[in-house]
Predicted model as a PDB file, atoms N, CA, C, CB and O in Angstrom, pLDDT in the B-factor column:
MODEL        1                                                                  
ATOM      1  N   MET A   1      88.254 104.973 121.287  1.00 64.00           N  
ATOM      2  CA  MET A   1      88.508 104.700 119.909  1.00 64.00           C  
ATOM      3  C   MET A   1      87.911 105.554 118.834  1.00 64.00           C  
ATOM      4  CB  MET A   1      88.119 103.444 119.676  1.00 64.00           C  
ATOM      5  O   MET A   1      86.681 105.584 118.884  1.00 64.00           O  
ATOM      6  N   THR A   2      88.407 106.191 117.965  1.00 79.00           N  
ATOM      7  CA  THR A   2      87.990 107.115 116.927  1.00 79.00           C  
ATOM      8  C   THR A   2      87.263 106.319 115.919  1.00 79.00           C  
ATOM      9  CB  THR A   2      89.171 107.875 116.298  1.00 79.00           C  
ATOM     10  O   THR A   2      87.851 105.379 115.384  1.00 79.00           O  
ATOM     11  N   ALA A   3      85.818 106.651 115.548  1.00 91.00           N  
ATOM     12  CA  ALA A   3      85.282 106.019 114.617  1.00 91.00           C  
ATOM     13  C   ALA A   3      85.660 106.819 113.170  1.00 91.00           C  
ATOM     14  CB  ALA A   3      83.808 105.884 114.982  1.00 91.00           C  
ATOM     15  O   ALA A   3      85.948 108.015 113.112  1.00 91.00           O  
ATOM     16  N   TYR A   4      85.600 105.986 112.130  1.00 93.00           N  
ATOM     17  CA  TYR A   4      86.107 106.661 110.665  1.00 93.00           C  
ATOM     18  C   TYR A   4      85.045 106.067 109.740  1.00 93.00           C  
ATOM     19  CB  TYR A   4      87.841 106.185 110.091  1.00 93.00           C  
ATOM     20  O   TYR A   4      84.527 104.952 109.812  1.00 93.00           O  
ATOM     21  N   ASN A   5      84.852 106.937 108.953  1.00 93.00           N  
ATOM     22  CA  ASN A   5      84.015 106.323 107.576  1.00 93.00           C  
ATOM     23  C   ASN A   5      85.088 106.153 106.579  1.00 93.00           C  
ATOM     24  CB  ASN A   5      82.739 107.414 106.865  1.00 93.00           C  
ATOM     25  O   ASN A   5      86.087 106.836 106.804  1.00 93.00           O  
ATOM     26  N   VAL A   6      85.117 105.477 105.635  1.00 93.00           N  
ATOM     27  CA  VAL A   6      86.105 105.213 104.703  1.00 93.00           C  
ATOM     28  C   VAL A   6      85.435 104.600 103.344  1.00 93.00           C  
ATOM     29  CB  VAL A   6      87.152 104.247 105.364  1.00 93.00           C  
ATOM     30  O   VAL A   6      84.916 103.490 103.228  1.00 93.00           O  
ATOM     31  N   ARG A   7      85.581 105.620 102.339  1.00 93.00           N  
ATOM     32  CA  ARG A   7      85.055 105.416 101.089  1.00 93.00           C  
ATOM     33  C   ARG A   7      86.192 105.183 100.000  1.00 93.00           C  
ATOM     34  CB  ARG A   7      84.181 106.589 100.761  1.00 93.00           C  
ATOM     35  O   ARG A   7      87.133 105.974  99.926  1.00 93.00           O  
ATOM     36  N   ILE A   8      86.076 103.963  99.064  1.00 91.00           N  
ATOM     37  CA  ILE A   8      87.324 103.645  98.393  1.00 91.00           C  
ATOM     38  C   ILE A   8      86.673 103.851  97.037  1.00 91.00           C  
ATOM     39  CB  ILE A   8      88.054 102.113  98.715  1.00 91.00           C  
ATOM     40  O   ILE A   8      85.539 103.467  96.752  1.00 91.00           O  
ATOM     41  N   ASP A   9      87.616 104.583  96.126  1.00 87.00           N  
ATOM     42  CA  ASP A   9      87.403 104.926  94.647  1.00 87.00           C  
ATOM     43  C   ASP A   9      88.642 104.507  94.017  1.00 87.00           C  
ATOM     44  CB  ASP A   9      87.099 106.493  94.344  1.00 87.00           C  
ATOM     45  O   ASP A   9      89.798 104.669  94.408  1.00 87.00           O  
ATOM     46  N   LYS A  10      88.143 103.871  92.842  1.00 76.00           N  
ATOM     47  CA  LYS A  10      89.008 103.635  91.749  1.00 76.00           C  
ATOM     48  C   LYS A  10      89.318 104.850  90.613  1.00 76.00           C  
ATOM     49  CB  LYS A  10      88.401 102.470  91.088  1.00 76.00           C  
ATOM     50  O   LYS A  10      88.375 105.304  89.964  1.00 76.00           O  
ATOM     51  N   ILE A  11      90.458 105.264  90.444  1.00 79.00           N  
ATOM     52  CA  ILE A  11      90.541 106.282  89.383  1.00 79.00           C  
ATOM     53  C   ILE A  11      91.679 105.773  88.228  1.00 79.00           C  
ATOM     54  CB  ILE A  11      90.973 107.781  90.105  1.00 79.00           C  
ATOM     55  O   ILE A  11      92.713 105.168  88.512  1.00 79.00           O  
ATOM     56  N   LEU A  12      91.333 106.084  87.127  1.00 70.00           N  
ATOM     57  CA  LEU A  12      92.224 106.165  85.846  1.00 70.00           C  
ATOM     58  C   LEU A  12      92.638 107.217  85.596  1.00 70.00           C  
ATOM     59  CB  LEU A  12      91.733 105.821  84.725  1.00 70.00           C  
ATOM     60  O   LEU A  12      91.849 108.089  85.233  1.00 70.00           O  
ATOM     61  N   LYS A  13      93.994 107.480  85.708  1.00 72.00           N  
ATOM     62  CA  LYS A  13      94.728 108.550  85.240  1.00 72.00           C  
ATOM     63  C   LYS A  13      95.463 108.467  84.017  1.00 72.00           C  
ATOM     64  CB  LYS A  13      95.533 108.880  86.128  1.00 72.00           C  
ATOM     65  O   LYS A  13      96.365 107.638  83.898  1.00 72.00           O  
ATOM     66  N   SER A  14      95.134 109.303  83.041  1.00 66.00           N  
ATOM     67  CA  SER A  14      96.156 109.384  81.838  1.00 66.00           C  
ATOM     68  C   SER A  14      96.988 110.421  81.673  1.00 66.00           C  
ATOM     69  CB  SER A  14      95.566 109.354  80.665  1.00 66.00           C  
ATOM     70  O   SER A  14      96.651 111.598  81.801  1.00 66.00           O  
ATOM     71  N   GLY A  15      98.173 109.999  81.366  1.00 66.00           N  
ATOM     72  CA  GLY A  15      99.295 110.780  81.414  1.00 66.00           C  
ATOM     73  C   GLY A  15     100.347 110.579  80.077  1.00 66.00           C  
ATOM     74  O   GLY A  15     100.144 109.705  79.234  1.00 66.00           O  
ATOM     75  N   LEU A  16     101.328 111.384  80.025  1.00 65.00           N  
ATOM     76  CA  LEU A  16     102.622 111.038  79.123  1.00 65.00           C  
ATOM     77  C   LEU A  16     102.953 109.808  79.070  1.00 65.00           C  
ATOM     78  CB  LEU A  16     103.813 111.640  79.500  1.00 65.00           C  
ATOM     79  O   LEU A  16     103.150 109.282  77.975  1.00 65.00           O  
ATOM     80  N   THR A  17     103.083 109.092  80.269  1.00 64.00           N  
ATOM     81  CA  THR A  17     103.574 107.932  80.417  1.00 64.00           C  
ATOM     82  C   THR A  17     102.646 106.738  80.248  1.00 64.00           C  
ATOM     83  CB  THR A  17     104.136 107.950  81.563  1.00 64.00           C  
ATOM     84  O   THR A  17     102.985 105.593  80.549  1.00 64.00           O  
ATOM     85  N   GLY A  18     101.203 107.135  79.643  1.00 66.00           N  
ATOM     86  CA  GLY A  18     100.295 106.016  79.739  1.00 66.00           C  
ATOM     87  C   GLY A  18      99.208 106.023  80.779  1.00 66.00           C  
ATOM     88  O   GLY A  18      99.188 106.915  81.627  1.00 66.00           O  
ATOM     89  N   ASP A  19      98.379 105.148  80.755  1.00 71.00           N  
ATOM     90  CA  ASP A  19      97.431 105.159  81.974  1.00 71.00           C  
ATOM     91  C   ASP A  19      97.755 104.280  83.112  1.00 71.00           C  
ATOM     92  CB  ASP A  19      96.084 104.782  81.568  1.00 71.00           C  
ATOM     93  O   ASP A  19      98.334 103.197  83.020  1.00 71.00           O  
ATOM     94  N   LYS A  20      97.227 104.975  84.456  1.00 77.00           N  
ATOM     95  CA  LYS A  20      97.657 104.669  85.491  1.00 77.00           C  
ATOM     96  C   LYS A  20      96.506 104.335  86.270  1.00 77.00           C  
ATOM     97  CB  LYS A  20      98.460 105.565  85.947  1.00 77.00           C  
ATOM     98  O   LYS A  20      95.792 105.316  86.472  1.00 77.00           O  
ATOM     99  N   THR A  21      96.020 103.074  86.864  1.00 82.00           N  
ATOM    100  CA  THR A  21      95.117 103.066  88.080  1.00 82.00           C  
ATOM    101  C   THR A  21      95.430 103.229  89.413  1.00 82.00           C  
ATOM    102  CB  THR A  21      94.556 102.050  88.134  1.00 82.00           C  
ATOM    103  O   THR A  21      96.340 102.608  89.962  1.00 82.00           O  
ATOM    104  N   GLU A  22      94.604 104.168  90.048  1.00 86.00           N  
ATOM    105  CA  GLU A  22      95.239 104.464  91.401  1.00 86.00           C  
ATOM    106  C   GLU A  22      93.823 104.042  92.361  1.00 86.00           C  
ATOM    107  CB  GLU A  22      95.868 106.334  91.563  1.00 86.00           C  
ATOM    108  O   GLU A  22      92.689 104.106  91.886  1.00 86.00           O  
ATOM    109  N   ILE A  23      94.043 103.706  93.457  1.00 87.00           N  
ATOM    110  CA  ILE A  23      92.940 103.464  94.461  1.00 87.00           C  
ATOM    111  C   ILE A  23      93.064 104.590  95.670  1.00 87.00           C  
ATOM    112  CB  ILE A  23      93.075 101.868  95.083  1.00 87.00           C  
ATOM    113  O   ILE A  23      94.001 104.579  96.468  1.00 87.00           O  
ATOM    114  N   TRP A  24      92.264 105.315  95.690  1.00 90.00           N  
ATOM    115  CA  TRP A  24      92.204 106.526  96.821  1.00 90.00           C  
ATOM    116  C   TRP A  24      91.128 106.042  97.777  1.00 90.00           C  
ATOM    117  CB  TRP A  24      91.758 108.151  96.172  1.00 90.00           C  
ATOM    118  O   TRP A  24      90.152 105.373  97.440  1.00 90.00           O  
ATOM    119  N   ALA A  25      91.388 106.417  98.897  1.00 92.00           N  
ATOM    120  CA  ALA A  25      90.339 106.448  99.863  1.00 92.00           C  
ATOM    121  C   ALA A  25      90.121 107.607 100.849  1.00 92.00           C  
ATOM    122  CB  ALA A  25      90.495 105.360 100.584  1.00 92.00           C  
ATOM    123  O   ALA A  25      91.036 108.079 101.523  1.00 92.00           O  
ATOM    124  N   ARG A  26      88.821 108.043 100.889  1.00 94.00           N  
ATOM    125  CA  ARG A  26      88.362 109.459 101.224  1.00 94.00           C  
ATOM    126  C   ARG A  26      88.032 108.848 102.830  1.00 94.00           C  
ATOM    127  CB  ARG A  26      86.833 110.229 100.109  1.00 94.00           C  
ATOM    128  O   ARG A  26      87.215 107.939 102.978  1.00 94.00           O  
ATOM    129  N   ILE A  27      88.679 109.386 103.859  1.00 94.00           N  
ATOM    130  CA  ILE A  27      88.672 109.024 105.268  1.00 94.00           C  
ATOM    131  C   ILE A  27      88.127 110.170 106.122  1.00 94.00           C  
ATOM    132  CB  ILE A  27      90.085 108.643 105.727  1.00 94.00           C  
ATOM    133  O   ILE A  27      88.680 111.268 106.176  1.00 94.00           O  
ATOM    134  N   THR A  28      87.021 109.856 106.778  1.00 95.00           N  
ATOM    135  CA  THR A  28      86.263 110.956 107.538  1.00 95.00           C  
ATOM    136  C   THR A  28      86.350 110.697 108.972  1.00 95.00           C  
ATOM    137  CB  THR A  28      84.751 111.048 107.135  1.00 95.00           C  
ATOM    138  O   THR A  28      85.879 109.615 109.322  1.00 95.00           O  
ATOM    139  N   ASN A  29      86.789 111.358 109.779  1.00 94.00           N  
ATOM    140  CA  ASN A  29      86.774 111.286 111.235  1.00 94.00           C  
ATOM    141  C   ASN A  29      85.477 111.669 111.711  1.00 94.00           C  
ATOM    142  CB  ASN A  29      87.812 112.136 111.861  1.00 94.00           C  
ATOM    143  O   ASN A  29      85.016 112.810 111.691  1.00 94.00           O  
ATOM    144  N   LEU A  30      84.738 110.288 112.281  1.00 94.00           N  
ATOM    145  CA  LEU A  30      83.292 110.694 112.427  1.00 94.00           C  
ATOM    146  C   LEU A  30      83.042 111.574 113.766  1.00 94.00           C  
ATOM    147  CB  LEU A  30      82.363 109.341 112.469  1.00 94.00           C  
ATOM    148  O   LEU A  30      81.903 111.883 114.117  1.00 94.00           O  
ATOM    149  N   GLU A  31      84.120 111.924 114.430  1.00 95.00           N  
ATOM    150  CA  GLU A  31      83.872 112.677 115.729  1.00 95.00           C  
ATOM    151  C   GLU A  31      84.251 114.070 115.426  1.00 95.00           C  
ATOM    152  CB  GLU A  31      84.715 112.108 116.999  1.00 95.00           C  
ATOM    153  O   GLU A  31      83.754 114.955 116.122  1.00 95.00           O  
ATOM    154  N   THR A  32      85.151 114.411 114.379  1.00 95.00           N  
ATOM    155  CA  THR A  32      85.512 115.885 114.166  1.00 95.00           C  
ATOM    156  C   THR A  32      85.083 116.273 112.624  1.00 95.00           C  
ATOM    157  CB  THR A  32      87.226 116.135 114.428  1.00 95.00           C  
ATOM    158  O   THR A  32      85.094 117.438 112.226  1.00 95.00           O  
ATOM    159  N   SER A  33      84.734 115.244 111.874  1.00 95.00           N  
ATOM    160  CA  SER A  33      84.201 115.472 110.541  1.00 95.00           C  
ATOM    161  C   SER A  33      85.084 115.768 109.644  1.00 95.00           C  
ATOM    162  CB  SER A  33      83.310 116.406 110.477  1.00 95.00           C  
ATOM    163  O   SER A  33      84.754 115.736 108.459  1.00 95.00           O  
ATOM    164  N   GLU A  34      86.528 116.154 110.063  1.00 96.00           N  
ATOM    165  CA  GLU A  34      87.536 116.123 109.121  1.00 96.00           C  
ATOM    166  C   GLU A  34      87.954 114.903 108.440  1.00 96.00           C  
ATOM    167  CB  GLU A  34      88.540 116.595 109.664  1.00 96.00           C  
ATOM    168  O   GLU A  34      88.260 113.829 108.958  1.00 96.00           O  
ATOM    169  N   THR A  35      87.918 115.292 106.920  1.00 96.00           N  
ATOM    170  CA  THR A  35      88.119 114.345 105.811  1.00 96.00           C  
ATOM    171  C   THR A  35      89.434 114.566 104.972  1.00 96.00           C  
ATOM    172  CB  THR A  35      86.915 114.440 104.882  1.00 96.00           C  
ATOM    173  O   THR A  35      89.776 115.651 104.500  1.00 96.00           O  
ATOM    174  N   MET A  36      90.014 113.564 104.874  1.00 92.00           N  
ATOM    175  CA  MET A  36      91.277 113.518 104.026  1.00 92.00           C  
ATOM    176  C   MET A  36      91.054 112.645 102.852  1.00 92.00           C  
ATOM    177  CB  MET A  36      92.514 112.990 104.827  1.00 92.00           C  
ATOM    178  O   MET A  36      90.084 111.888 102.886  1.00 92.00           O  
ATOM    179  N   ASP A  37      91.749 112.655 101.922  1.00 93.00           N  
ATOM    180  CA  ASP A  37      91.936 111.862 100.524  1.00 93.00           C  
ATOM    181  C   ASP A  37      93.339 111.322 100.617  1.00 93.00           C  
ATOM    182  CB  ASP A  37      91.767 112.856  99.089  1.00 93.00           C  
ATOM    183  O   ASP A  37      94.279 112.085 100.837  1.00 93.00           O  
ATOM    184  N   LYS A  38      93.513 109.943 100.445  1.00 91.00           N  
ATOM    185  CA  LYS A  38      94.931 109.621 100.660  1.00 91.00           C  
ATOM    186  C   LYS A  38      94.970 108.254  99.243  1.00 91.00           C  
ATOM    187  CB  LYS A  38      95.278 109.000 102.671  1.00 91.00           C  
ATOM    188  O   LYS A  38      94.153 107.353  99.055  1.00 91.00           O  
ATOM    189  N   LEU A  39      96.065 108.540  98.562  1.00 90.00           N  
ATOM    190  CA  LEU A  39      96.571 107.528  97.593  1.00 90.00           C  
ATOM    191  C   LEU A  39      96.694 106.403  98.390  1.00 90.00           C  
ATOM    192  CB  LEU A  39      97.896 107.867  96.871  1.00 90.00           C  
ATOM    193  O   LEU A  39      97.419 106.576  99.370  1.00 90.00           O  
ATOM    194  N   ILE A  40      96.008 104.852  98.215  1.00 90.00           N  
ATOM    195  CA  ILE A  40      96.349 103.921  98.981  1.00 90.00           C  
ATOM    196  C   ILE A  40      97.119 102.735  98.011  1.00 90.00           C  
ATOM    197  CB  ILE A  40      95.072 103.498  99.760  1.00 90.00           C  
ATOM    198  O   ILE A  40      97.986 101.998  98.484  1.00 90.00           O  
ATOM    199  N   TRP A  41      96.745 102.673  96.817  1.00 88.00           N  
ATOM    200  CA  TRP A  41      97.338 101.687  96.127  1.00 88.00           C  
ATOM    201  C   TRP A  41      97.411 102.300  94.453  1.00 88.00           C  
ATOM    202  CB  TRP A  41      96.428 100.247  96.387  1.00 88.00           C  
ATOM    203  O   TRP A  41      96.526 102.986  93.941  1.00 88.00           O  
ATOM    204  N   TRP A  42      98.602 101.892  93.820  1.00 87.00           N  
ATOM    205  CA  TRP A  42      98.472 102.328  92.389  1.00 87.00           C  
ATOM    206  C   TRP A  42      99.029 100.945  91.582  1.00 87.00           C  
ATOM    207  CB  TRP A  42      99.456 103.849  92.049  1.00 87.00           C  
ATOM    208  O   TRP A  42      99.747 100.054  92.038  1.00 87.00           O  
ATOM    209  N   GLU A  43      98.530 101.056  90.413  1.00 83.00           N  
ATOM    210  CA  GLU A  43      98.736 100.061  89.426  1.00 83.00           C  
ATOM    211  C   GLU A  43      99.883 100.500  88.510  1.00 83.00           C  
ATOM    212  CB  GLU A  43      97.450  99.808  88.642  1.00 83.00           C  
ATOM    213  O   GLU A  43      99.739 101.604  87.986  1.00 83.00           O  
ATOM    214  N   ASP A  44     101.036  99.790  88.222  1.00 79.00           N  
ATOM    215  CA  ASP A  44     102.020 100.085  87.154  1.00 79.00           C  
ATOM    216  C   ASP A  44     101.777  99.608  85.985  1.00 79.00           C  
ATOM    217  CB  ASP A  44     103.208  99.687  87.412  1.00 79.00           C  
ATOM    218  O   ASP A  44     100.719  99.006  85.808  1.00 79.00           O  
ATOM    219  N   GLU A  45     102.597  99.754  85.049  1.00 76.00           N  
ATOM    220  CA  GLU A  45     102.320  99.387  83.520  1.00 76.00           C  
ATOM    221  C   GLU A  45     102.334  97.925  83.518  1.00 76.00           C  
ATOM    222  CB  GLU A  45     103.459  99.982  82.415  1.00 76.00           C  
ATOM    223  O   GLU A  45     101.808  97.358  82.560  1.00 76.00           O  
ATOM    224  N   ASN A  46     102.886  97.201  84.500  1.00 82.00           N  
ATOM    225  CA  ASN A  46     102.796  95.720  84.502  1.00 82.00           C  
ATOM    226  C   ASN A  46     101.884  95.035  85.223  1.00 82.00           C  
ATOM    227  CB  ASN A  46     103.859  95.213  84.865  1.00 82.00           C  
ATOM    228  O   ASN A  46     101.867  93.815  85.383  1.00 82.00           O  
ATOM    229  N   GLY A  47     100.957  96.007  85.755  1.00 82.00           N  
ATOM    230  CA  GLY A  47      99.743  95.193  86.254  1.00 82.00           C  
ATOM    231  C   GLY A  47     100.034  94.878  87.856  1.00 82.00           C  
ATOM    232  O   GLY A  47      99.225  94.253  88.542  1.00 82.00           O  
ATOM    233  N   LEU A  48     101.091  95.307  88.286  1.00 87.00           N  
ATOM    234  CA  LEU A  48     101.715  95.375  89.829  1.00 87.00           C  
ATOM    235  C   LEU A  48     100.962  96.607  90.676  1.00 87.00           C  
ATOM    236  CB  LEU A  48     103.551  95.734  89.769  1.00 87.00           C  
ATOM    237  O   LEU A  48     100.858  97.796  90.375  1.00 87.00           O  
ATOM    238  N   PHE A  49     100.493  95.903  91.806  1.00 85.00           N  
ATOM    239  CA  PHE A  49      99.812  97.072  92.680  1.00 85.00           C  
ATOM    240  C   PHE A  49     100.866  97.513  93.732  1.00 85.00           C  
ATOM    241  CB  PHE A  49      98.365  96.543  93.501  1.00 85.00           C  
ATOM    242  O   PHE A  49     101.587  96.699  94.309  1.00 85.00           O  
ATOM    243  N   HIS A  50     100.908  98.761  93.930  1.00 90.00           N  
ATOM    244  CA  HIS A  50     102.143  99.434  95.060  1.00 90.00           C  
ATOM    245  C   HIS A  50     101.180  99.840  96.302  1.00 90.00           C  
ATOM    246  CB  HIS A  50     103.145 101.124  94.362  1.00 90.00           C  
ATOM    247  O   HIS A  50     100.051 100.326  96.238  1.00 90.00           O  
ATOM    248  N   ASP A  51     101.959  99.497  97.472  1.00 90.00           N  
ATOM    249  CA  ASP A  51     101.047  99.734  98.476  1.00 90.00           C  
ATOM    250  C   ASP A  51     101.459 101.290  98.875  1.00 90.00           C  
ATOM    251  CB  ASP A  51     101.163  98.574  99.716  1.00 90.00           C  
ATOM    252  O   ASP A  51     102.663 101.547  98.863  1.00 90.00           O  
ATOM    253  N   GLU A  52     100.678 102.172  99.170  1.00 90.00           N  
ATOM    254  CA  GLU A  52     101.043 103.632  99.651  1.00 90.00           C  
ATOM    255  C   GLU A  52     100.481 103.824 101.154  1.00 90.00           C  
ATOM    256  CB  GLU A  52     100.329 104.835  98.593  1.00 90.00           C  
ATOM    257  O   GLU A  52     100.271 104.926 101.661  1.00 90.00           O  
ATOM    258  N   THR A  53     100.272 102.602 101.777  1.00 88.00           N  
ATOM    259  CA  THR A  53      99.642 102.993 103.135  1.00 88.00           C  
ATOM    260  C   THR A  53     100.735 102.974 104.322  1.00 88.00           C  
ATOM    261  CB  THR A  53      98.407 101.924 103.508  1.00 88.00           C  
ATOM    262  O   THR A  53     100.453 103.285 105.479  1.00 88.00           O  
ATOM    263  N   SER A  54     101.838 102.628 103.954  1.00 88.00           N  
ATOM    264  CA  SER A  54     102.788 102.442 105.141  1.00 88.00           C  
ATOM    265  C   SER A  54     102.860 103.678 106.025  1.00 88.00           C  
ATOM    266  CB  SER A  54     104.240 102.107 104.646  1.00 88.00           C  
ATOM    267  O   SER A  54     103.218 103.661 107.203  1.00 88.00           O  
ATOM    268  N   ASN A  55     102.472 104.782 105.318  1.00 82.00           N  
ATOM    269  CA  ASN A  55     102.781 106.035 106.123  1.00 82.00           C  
ATOM    270  C   ASN A  55     101.469 106.368 107.109  1.00 82.00           C  
ATOM    271  CB  ASN A  55     103.101 107.360 105.028  1.00 82.00           C  
ATOM    272  O   ASN A  55     101.507 107.178 108.035  1.00 82.00           O  
ATOM    273  N   LEU A  56     100.387 105.636 106.749  1.00 86.00           N  
ATOM    274  CA  LEU A  56      99.401 105.697 107.773  1.00 86.00           C  
ATOM    275  C   LEU A  56      99.299 105.040 109.055  1.00 86.00           C  
ATOM    276  CB  LEU A  56      98.458 105.410 107.280  1.00 86.00           C  
ATOM    277  O   LEU A  56      99.904 103.977 109.193  1.00 86.00           O  
ATOM    278  N   PRO A  57      98.572 105.546 110.092  1.00 85.00           N  
ATOM    279  CA  PRO A  57      98.598 104.581 111.251  1.00 85.00           C  
ATOM    280  C   PRO A  57      97.882 103.315 111.248  1.00 85.00           C  
ATOM    281  CB  PRO A  57      98.141 105.202 112.333  1.00 85.00           C  
ATOM    282  O   PRO A  57      96.844 103.132 110.612  1.00 85.00           O  
ATOM    283  N   ALA A  58      98.524 102.352 112.052  1.00 85.00           N  
ATOM    284  CA  ALA A  58      98.056 101.035 111.778  1.00 85.00           C  
ATOM    285  C   ALA A  58      96.474 100.959 111.928  1.00 85.00           C  
ATOM    286  CB  ALA A  58      98.772 100.034 112.734  1.00 85.00           C  
ATOM    287  O   ALA A  58      95.794 100.311 111.133  1.00 85.00           O  
ATOM    288  N   GLU A  59      95.995 101.581 112.874  1.00 84.00           N  
ATOM    289  CA  GLU A  59      94.287 101.771 113.008  1.00 84.00           C  
ATOM    290  C   GLU A  59      93.992 101.939 111.697  1.00 84.00           C  
ATOM    291  CB  GLU A  59      93.635 103.117 113.927  1.00 84.00           C  
ATOM    292  O   GLU A  59      93.262 101.108 111.157  1.00 84.00           O  
ATOM    293  N   LEU A  60      94.473 102.970 111.007  1.00 89.00           N  
ATOM    294  CA  LEU A  60      93.653 103.431 109.746  1.00 89.00           C  
ATOM    295  C   LEU A  60      93.904 102.280 108.644  1.00 89.00           C  
ATOM    296  CB  LEU A  60      94.193 105.027 109.142  1.00 89.00           C  
ATOM    297  O   LEU A  60      93.025 102.100 107.801  1.00 89.00           O  
ATOM    298  N   ARG A  61      95.033 101.521 108.622  1.00 90.00           N  
ATOM    299  CA  ARG A  61      95.456 100.705 107.497  1.00 90.00           C  
ATOM    300  C   ARG A  61      94.384  99.509 107.640  1.00 90.00           C  
ATOM    301  CB  ARG A  61      97.129 100.220 107.585  1.00 90.00           C  
ATOM    302  O   ARG A  61      93.781  99.081 106.656  1.00 90.00           O  
ATOM    303  N   SER A  62      94.191  98.998 108.957  1.00 89.00           N  
ATOM    304  CA  SER A  62      93.199  97.908 108.968  1.00 89.00           C  
ATOM    305  C   SER A  62      91.636  98.381 108.437  1.00 89.00           C  
ATOM    306  CB  SER A  62      93.147  97.350 110.529  1.00 89.00           C  
ATOM    307  O   SER A  62      90.889  97.610 107.835  1.00 89.00           O  
ATOM    308  N   ILE A  63      91.338  99.596 108.730  1.00 90.00           N  
ATOM    309  CA  ILE A  63      90.185 100.204 108.242  1.00 90.00           C  
ATOM    310  C   ILE A  63      89.936 100.046 106.713  1.00 90.00           C  
ATOM    311  CB  ILE A  63      90.253 101.592 108.597  1.00 90.00           C  
ATOM    312  O   ILE A  63      88.990  99.587 106.072  1.00 90.00           O  
ATOM    313  N   ILE A  64      91.133 100.595 106.365  1.00 90.00           N  
ATOM    314  CA  ILE A  64      91.158 100.772 104.772  1.00 90.00           C  
ATOM    315  C   ILE A  64      91.130  99.441 104.262  1.00 90.00           C  
ATOM    316  CB  ILE A  64      92.476 101.557 104.160  1.00 90.00           C  
ATOM    317  O   ILE A  64      90.459  99.218 103.255  1.00 90.00           O  
ATOM    318  N   ASP A  65      91.747  98.557 104.801  1.00 88.00           N  
ATOM    319  CA  ASP A  65      91.609  97.152 104.082  1.00 88.00           C  
ATOM    320  C   ASP A  65      90.472  96.765 104.300  1.00 88.00           C  
ATOM    321  CB  ASP A  65      92.485  96.069 104.456  1.00 88.00           C  
ATOM    322  O   ASP A  65      90.016  96.409 103.214  1.00 88.00           O  
ATOM    323  N   ASN A  66      89.528  96.586 105.308  1.00 88.00           N  
ATOM    324  CA  ASN A  66      88.337  96.154 105.525  1.00 88.00           C  
ATOM    325  C   ASN A  66      87.526  96.902 104.480  1.00 88.00           C  
ATOM    326  CB  ASN A  66      87.930  96.333 106.935  1.00 88.00           C  
ATOM    327  O   ASN A  66      86.656  96.310 103.841  1.00 88.00           O  
ATOM    328  N   ALA A  67      87.813  98.294 104.276  1.00 89.00           N  
ATOM    329  CA  ALA A  67      86.742  99.004 103.279  1.00 89.00           C  
ATOM    330  C   ALA A  67      87.226  98.527 101.860  1.00 89.00           C  
ATOM    331  CB  ALA A  67      86.736 100.832 103.384  1.00 89.00           C  
ATOM    332  O   ALA A  67      86.359  98.506 100.987  1.00 89.00           O  
ATOM    333  N   TRP A  68      88.527  98.135 101.512  1.00 84.00           N  
ATOM    334  CA  TRP A  68      88.690  97.737 100.222  1.00 84.00           C  
ATOM    335  C   TRP A  68      87.997  96.189  99.937  1.00 84.00           C  
ATOM    336  CB  TRP A  68      90.256  97.801  99.950  1.00 84.00           C  
ATOM    337  O   TRP A  68      87.433  95.869  98.890  1.00 84.00           O  
ATOM    338  N   ILE A  69      88.183  95.334 101.112  1.00 86.00           N  
ATOM    339  CA  ILE A  69      87.426  94.130 100.781  1.00 86.00           C  
ATOM    340  C   ILE A  69      85.860  94.357 100.539  1.00 86.00           C  
ATOM    341  CB  ILE A  69      87.630  93.130 101.923  1.00 86.00           C  
ATOM    342  O   ILE A  69      85.196  93.770  99.684  1.00 86.00           O  
ATOM    343  N   GLU A  70      85.502  95.088 101.229  1.00 86.00           N  
ATOM    344  CA  GLU A  70      83.991  95.351 100.973  1.00 86.00           C  
ATOM    345  C   GLU A  70      83.657  95.987  99.420  1.00 86.00           C  
ATOM    346  CB  GLU A  70      83.456  96.474 102.177  1.00 86.00           C  
ATOM    347  O   GLU A  70      82.723  95.680  98.679  1.00 86.00           O  
ATOM    348  N   LYS A  71      84.569  96.817  99.225  1.00 81.00           N  
ATOM    349  CA  LYS A  71      84.338  97.598  97.944  1.00 81.00           C  
ATOM    350  C   LYS A  71      84.617  96.593  96.705  1.00 81.00           C  
ATOM    351  CB  LYS A  71      85.371  98.959  97.878  1.00 81.00           C  
ATOM    352  O   LYS A  71      83.826  96.602  95.762  1.00 81.00           O  
ATOM    353  N   SER A  72      85.745  95.719  96.701  1.00 79.00           N  
ATOM    354  CA  SER A  72      86.015  94.804  95.608  1.00 79.00           C  
ATOM    355  C   SER A  72      84.895  93.822  95.482  1.00 79.00           C  
ATOM    356  CB  SER A  72      87.331  94.084  95.805  1.00 79.00           C  
ATOM    357  O   SER A  72      84.494  93.452  94.379  1.00 79.00           O  
ATOM    358  N   ARG A  73      84.345  93.360  96.714  1.00 82.00           N  
ATOM    359  CA  ARG A  73      83.147  92.579  96.463  1.00 82.00           C  
ATOM    360  C   ARG A  73      81.998  93.070  95.399  1.00 82.00           C  
ATOM    361  CB  ARG A  73      82.531  92.444  97.762  1.00 82.00           C  
ATOM    362  O   ARG A  73      81.316  92.278  94.749  1.00 82.00           O  
ATOM    363  N   ARG A  74      81.908  94.242  95.334  1.00 75.00           N  
ATOM    364  CA  ARG A  74      81.087  95.121  94.726  1.00 75.00           C  
ATOM    365  C   ARG A  74      81.438  95.387  93.277  1.00 75.00           C  
ATOM    366  CB  ARG A  74      81.079  96.294  95.470  1.00 75.00           C  
ATOM    367  O   ARG A  74      80.592  95.576  92.403  1.00 75.00           O  
ATOM    368  N   TRP A  75      82.500  95.388  93.122  1.00 63.00           N  
ATOM    369  CA  TRP A  75      82.997  95.820  91.733  1.00 63.00           C  
ATOM    370  C   TRP A  75      83.180  94.724  91.000  1.00 63.00           C  
ATOM    371  CB  TRP A  75      84.252  96.593  91.705  1.00 63.00           C  
ATOM    372  O   TRP A  75      83.580  94.818  89.839  1.00 63.00           O  
TER     373      TRP A  75                                                      
ENDMDL                                                                          
END                                                                             
């Protein structure tokens, strides 16, 4: 099984339609050192979050969910 390091960041984006909060994951494969940034959730103008993880493998989704839980405890 491949080991990954996941860092979660919240980013506020301002645009023509207003502010939008996005949650990004920086995923690093610890075996190859390959790093990718993925948008995982975004908040719309009504305060609803939308999941963007459906295109990730199930293994990464669970790792991201665990990283999100840990990060949200610190926010």
